[in-house]
Backbone as a chain_set.jsonl record, in Angstrom:
{"seq": "MLEHFAQEETLLTFKEAMNFLRVSRSTLYRLMWSGQLHGHKVGSTWRFYKQDLRSVVASTPLGGTAGRLTERVAALSSVRGDF", "coords": {"N": [[0.584, -0.859, -0.142], [1.871, 1.289, 0.406], [3.646, 1.668, -1.04], [2.636, 1.786, -3.093], [1.216, 4.643, -2.652], [3.497, 5.998, -2.971], [4.401, 5.951, -5.047], [2.038, 7.003, -6.484], [2.394, 10.204, -5.46], [5.072, 10.687, -6.758], [6.877, 13.047, -8.949], [6.657, 13.379, -12.39], [8.404, 14.2, -15.058], [7.805, 16.324, -18.098], [8.848, 14.997, -20.507], [8.281, 11.883, -19.595], [5.884, 12.223, -18.791], [4.269, 13.429, -21.508], [4.882, 10.803, -22.59], [3.666, 8.868, -20.795], [0.494, 9.527, -20.87], [1.306, 9.265, -23.434], [0.546, 11.23, -25.93], [1.844, 14.097, -28.711], [3.958, 16.448, -28.069], [3.423, 19.265, -28.293], [0.3, 18.843, -27.6], [0.298, 18.103, -25.409], [1.262, 20.87, -24.322], [-1.117, 22.385, -24.776], [-3.056, 21.562, -22.88], [-1.644, 22.119, -20.825], [-1.323, 24.95, -21.113], [-4.348, 25.838, -21.751], [-5.595, 25.387, -19.169], [-7.053, 22.756, -18.276], [-4.308, 21.603, -17.391], [-2.807, 20.803, -14.701], [0.668, 21.604, -14.097], [3.814, 21.365, -12.545], [6.07, 23.769, -12.282], [10.029, 23.411, -11.711], [12.722, 24.676, -11.37], [13.102, 25.131, -14.307], [12.634, 23.122, -15.771], [9.479, 21.257, -16.372], [7.518, 19.417, -14.398], [4.427, 17.1, -13.505], [1.842, 15.797, -11.499], [1.063, 12.18, -11.243], [-1.645, 11.753, -10.316], [-2.557, 14.27, -11.428], [-2.56, 13.65, -13.83], [-4.287, 11.163, -14.776], [-6.695, 13.15, -14.005], [-6.998, 14.881, -16.043], [-8.061, 12.805, -18.25], [-9.628, 11.352, -17.372], [-11.547, 13.818, -17.085], [-12.1, 14.491, -20.057], [-13.911, 15.233, -22.568], [-15.546, 12.271, -24.458], [-14.388, 11.2, -27.789], [-13.315, 12.139, -30.819], [-10.031, 13.474, -30.401], [-9.852, 12.665, -28.124], [-11.35, 11.134, -26.98], [-9.854, 8.961, -27.958], [-7.486, 8.98, -26.392], [-8.61, 8.925, -23.913], [-9.438, 5.894, -24.064], [-7.087, 5.028, -24.319], [-5.573, 5.254, -22.244], [-7.217, 3.908, -20.276], [-6.453, 1.253, -21.387], [-4.202, 0.585, -20.788], [-4.218, 0.242, -17.701], [-6.072, -1.415, -17.604], [-4.444, -3.58, -18.229], [-1.515, -2.575, -17.182], [-2.104, -2.69, -14.861], [-1.417, -0.275, -12.728], [-3.023, 2.106, -12.156]], "CA": [[0.233, -0.294, 0.119], [2.781, 2.675, 0.546], [4.547, 1.896, -2.173], [1.42, 2.652, -4.606], [1.052, 5.861, -2.52], [4.91, 6.582, -3.314], [4.291, 5.857, -7.483], [1.357, 8.305, -6.965], [3.449, 10.961, -4.924], [6.183, 10.484, -7.841], [7.271, 13.861, -9.759], [7.174, 12.453, -13.877], [9.389, 14.95, -16.219], [7.648, 16.593, -19.07], [8.79, 13.847, -21.528], [6.799, 10.767, -18.957], [4.25, 12.694, -19.161], [3.613, 12.381, -23.081], [4.963, 8.875, -22.723], [2.081, 8.769, -20.307], [-0.69, 10.2, -21.56], [0.687, 9.131, -25.241], [0.341, 12.59, -26.825], [2.862, 14.876, -28.277], [4.647, 17.911, -27.133], [1.889, 20.392, -28.292], [-0.837, 18.87, -26.809], [0.782, 18.143, -23.787], [1.416, 22.08, -23.997], [-1.903, 22.805, -25.161], [-3.704, 20.983, -21.766], [-1.737, 22.699, -19.767], [-1.945, 26.286, -21.256], [-6.075, 26.247, -21.357], [-5.721, 25.252, -18.065], [-6.843, 21.363, -17.966], [-3.635, 19.669, -16.94], [-1.774, 21.787, -13.417], [1.905, 21.725, -13.825], [4.82, 21.6, -11.012], [7.393, 24.593, -12.28], [10.449, 23.461, -10.466], [13.166, 25.957, -12.324], [13.023, 25.557, -15.454], [11.471, 22.562, -16.071], [7.934, 21.549, -15.659], [6.84, 17.98, -13.919], [3.027, 16.467, -13.704], [1.645, 14.013, -10.59], [0.634, 10.987, -12.544], [-3.128, 11.474, -9.86], [-2.861, 15.261, -12.554], [-2.469, 12.559, -15.045], [-5.207, 10.96, -15.078], [-8.055, 13.558, -13.609], [-7.291, 15.557, -17.261], [-8.729, 11.901, -18.84], [-11.392, 11.363, -17.113], [-12.327, 14.632, -17.563], [-12.278, 14.71, -21.188], [-15.407, 14.363, -23.182], [-15.156, 11.532, -25.4], [-15.307, 11.9, -28.964], [-12.092, 12.801, -31.398], [-8.742, 12.452, -29.982], [-9.595, 13.178, -26.143], [-11.566, 9.889, -27.004], [-9.198, 7.9, -27.751], [-7.288, 9.227, -25.403], [-9.432, 7.767, -22.294], [-9.334, 4.643, -24.359], [-5.979, 4.077, -24.464], [-5.406, 4.876, -20.875], [-7.989, 2.698, -19.815], [-6.677, 0.055, -21.441], [-2.885, 0.831, -19.985], [-4.68, 0.418, -16.812], [-6.504, -2.793, -17.549], [-2.744, -4.499, -18.844], [-0.311, -3.06, -15.904], [-2.693, -2.886, -13.378], [-0.592, 0.542, -12.047], [-3.396, 3.293, -12.486]], "C": [[1.002, 0.868, -0.184], [3.598, 3.172, -0.677], [3.632, 2.336, -3.453], [1.127, 4.02, -3.689], [2.297, 6.603, -2.448], [4.474, 6.699, -4.982], [3.569, 7.257, -7.573], [2.307, 9.746, -6.03], [3.856, 11.262, -6.028], [5.751, 11.543, -9.189], [7.419, 12.838, -12.058], [7.71, 14.543, -14.807], [8.314, 14.96, -17.676], [7.584, 15.077, -20.116], [8.03, 12.556, -20.74], [5.831, 11.54, -19.195], [3.579, 12.492, -20.763], [4.054, 10.485, -23.072], [3.283, 8.502, -22.008], [1.188, 8.402, -20.69], [-0.711, 9.45, -23.157], [0.285, 10.542, -26.452], [1.424, 13.13, -26.711], [2.922, 16.429, -27.905], [3.479, 18.879, -26.621], [0.832, 19.998, -27.768], [-0.696, 18.791, -25.832], [0.983, 19.768, -23.176], [-0.097, 22.686, -23.806], [-2.92, 22.405, -24.056], [-2.984, 21.471, -20.877], [-2.376, 24.629, -19.943], [-4.049, 26.704, -21.292], [-6.825, 25.722, -19.807], [-6.333, 23.161, -17.364], [-5.692, 20.39, -17.569], [-2.916, 21.458, -15.915], [-0.302, 21.002, -14.043], [2.59, 22.093, -13.118], [6.101, 22.547, -11.682], [8.994, 24.284, -11.236], [11.7, 23.805, -11.729], [13.001, 25.863, -13.276], [13.201, 24.463, -16.73], [9.916, 22.371, -15.448], [8.167, 19.784, -15.243], [5.384, 18.158, -13.188], [3.265, 15.205, -13.118], [0.966, 13.442, -11.595], [-1.119, 11.821, -12.286], [-3.338, 13.275, -11.391], [-3.495, 14.687, -13.701], [-3.337, 12.303, -16.215], [-6.668, 11.493, -15.038], [-8.175, 13.789, -15.448], [-8.033, 14.317, -18.87], [-9.891, 11.883, -18.3], [-12.073, 12.664, -17.096], [-12.607, 15.871, -19.009], [-12.978, 13.751, -21.818], [-14.701, 13.594, -24.164], [-15.531, 11.777, -26.787], [-13.667, 12.418, -29.57], [-10.772, 11.453, -30.968], [-8.692, 12.613, -28.324], [-10.169, 11.547, -26.206], [-10.887, 8.828, -26.789], [-7.715, 8.263, -27.018], [-6.781, 8.164, -23.908], [-9.495, 6.431, -22.773], [-7.679, 3.897, -24.214], [-4.911, 4.205, -23.292], [-6.385, 4.348, -20.18], [-7.394, 1.432, -20.313], [-5.446, -0.268, -20.946], [-3.994, 0.2, -18.532], [-4.705, -1.32, -16.282], [-5.042, -4.269, -17.662], [-1.848, -4.616, -17.811], [-1.058, -2.979, -14.555], [-2.179, -0.945, -12.263], [-1.411, 1.698, -12.079], [-4.679, 3.298, -11.768]], "O": [[0.663, 1.461, -1.208], [4.002, 4.246, -1.123], [3.902, 3.01, -4.447], [0.516, 4.729, -4.489], [2.302, 7.727, -1.945], [4.339, 7.65, -5.752], [3.93, 8.253, -8.2], [3.215, 9.986, -6.826], [3.2, 12.13, -6.603], [4.912, 11.331, -10.066], [8.161, 11.992, -12.556], [7.17, 15.648, -14.872], [8.03, 13.917, -18.267], [6.62, 14.353, -20.368], [7.041, 12.167, -21.362], [4.92, 11.249, -19.97], [2.705, 11.7, -21.116], [3.555, 9.431, -23.465], [2.234, 8.079, -22.495], [0.874, 7.233, -20.91], [-1.665, 9.141, -23.871], [-0.184, 10.504, -27.59], [2.129, 13.135, -25.703], [2.076, 17.256, -27.564], [2.921, 19.179, -25.565], [0.174, 20.939, -27.324], [-1.474, 19.351, -25.06], [0.913, 20.024, -21.974], [-0.334, 23.393, -22.827], [-3.957, 23.031, -24.278], [-3.538, 21.383, -19.781], [-3.243, 25.281, -19.362], [-4.676, 27.682, -20.885], [-8.0, 25.675, -19.445], [-6.006, 22.597, -16.32], [-5.72, 19.168, -17.421], [-2.696, 22.609, -16.294], [-0.356, 19.827, -14.407], [2.365, 23.237, -12.724], [7.204, 22.009, -11.588], [9.101, 24.856, -10.151], [11.626, 23.283, -12.841], [12.461, 26.924, -13.59], [13.587, 24.589, -17.892], [9.341, 22.961, -14.533], [8.972, 19.077, -15.849], [5.142, 19.107, -12.442], [3.956, 14.225, -13.394], [0.418, 13.969, -12.563], [-1.788, 12.308, -13.197], [-4.273, 13.212, -12.19], [-4.502, 15.007, -14.333], [-3.427, 12.612, -17.403], [-7.63, 10.945, -15.576], [-9.014, 13.211, -16.139], [-8.357, 14.691, -19.998], [-10.961, 12.329, -18.712], [-13.302, 12.598, -17.09], [-12.962, 17.042, -19.138], [-12.993, 12.521, -21.871], [-13.63, 13.918, -24.678], [-16.57, 12.342, -27.126], [-12.912, 13.021, -28.808], [-10.52, 10.248, -30.998], [-7.726, 12.661, -27.562], [-9.538, 10.708, -25.563], [-11.023, 7.971, -25.917], [-6.806, 7.496, -27.337], [-5.919, 7.487, -23.347], [-9.624, 5.613, -21.862], [-7.295, 2.736, -24.07], [-3.827, 3.627, -23.218], [-6.094, 4.487, -18.992], [-7.771, 0.424, -19.716], [-5.36, -1.439, -20.576], [-4.692, -0.658, -19.073], [-4.125, -2.046, -15.475], [-4.931, -5.424, -17.251], [-1.361, -5.654, -17.364], [-0.601, -3.184, -13.43], [-2.734, -0.678, -11.197], [-0.682, 2.689, -12.036], [-5.406, 4.29, -11.81]]}, "num_chains": 1, "name": "protein.A"}
């Protein structure tokens, strides 16, 4: 249980967040600038909590790219079991 909590609190780099959501750099920036994703600036780099990334997926309406993103994360969740 503690191990799972520690993983939730781990900050991901910008690139790790892109890989986690399987989106492009511009899509991640768009999510940030639109206010859908909350990032944390550490020095000159951005960091993201996994829970914040999951919240973006959960709050995104189905259809288009957003629907495909939700489906991808759901599929990963069932396969990896760490979401």
